[in-house]
C-alpha positions, 0 to 999 in steps of 0.5 A: 650453848657455847663456852662449854666443852662438846661433851656436855651436849645432851639430850633432855626430855620435855620442853625447854624454855629459853627464859627464866622464872618471873616467879619460882615456887618448888613443887613435887609431883604431878603439876597442873598447868595453865597457859594465858595469852592476855594480862591477868591485871584485871582491866577496869573498864571494858575495851572501848569504854572510857573511864573517868576517875574524878578523885583521889580517894576513887582513884584509890579506891579503884587500885584496891578492887584491881588488887583484890580482883587479881588476889581473888584469881590466884585464890581461885587458881591455887584452889584448882592446884594450879602450880604453874602459869605459862604466860605469853605476855609480860605480867604486871608486878602485882601478879607477880607478887600474888603468885608467889604468895599463893605458891604459883610459878610464873613464866612469862614472854612465851613466843607464839611458836612455843604457845602452839607447841604446848597446846599441841602437846597438851591438848589444851587451850589458853585459858581466860580468867575474866569471864562471866564466871572466874570462880568456875572450875578450870578445865583449861589445866595440863599436867607437867610430871616437873617444873624446875630451873636448868643453868645452861652456861650463864643463862637460866632456863626453865625445864618443863615436862609435860604429859602429852595427850598422844604418842609424841613425847617431846625432848630437847637436844642441848648442843655445846661448844667452845664457841657460837660458830662450832654450835652454828655448824653442829646444829646445821649438821643435826638439821640436815640429818633430821630433813633426810630422816624425814624425807626417808620415812616419807618414802617408806611410807608410800 
């Protein structure tokens, strides 16, 4: 974080996602989290199937069907006590507005590395909503102890505390300095220190 003094650097428990909420609905206590890797606005036709809409009336009816289907999905998430939706893709405004209406926070555009890390920490797989039975109980949920916005300098981030399925407890290191160059030097030094520790523990194990 450039522009902050070095003493502002700190270690935080949990995972820091370097993006803002697309929708934020504050919640207390343990939160159920769902991870998705596809748009939640339902398609009108299956992949490879051409859909022909031959009138304005049918087009409006199609839009109403999409809206009802999206709202039904959000109600399903709400009924399964899901409070946080993490998405690797950008969701459409209809999805975001339905999520706000049903008290579900949304974070979009997670990187593949973040998705893999969340799966490793929580032991869950991404949720596929439009299968044979959208109303089945959602078993692909993780638990988080907190989820809140965090302001780092001028950048808003998402701070999530996941309940890990193993002894590994994720933490993040916030490095602060007057300019980017100083932060990069500190990051390089810390990376070197961690590499040295990794090599040391490998030798001890051998």
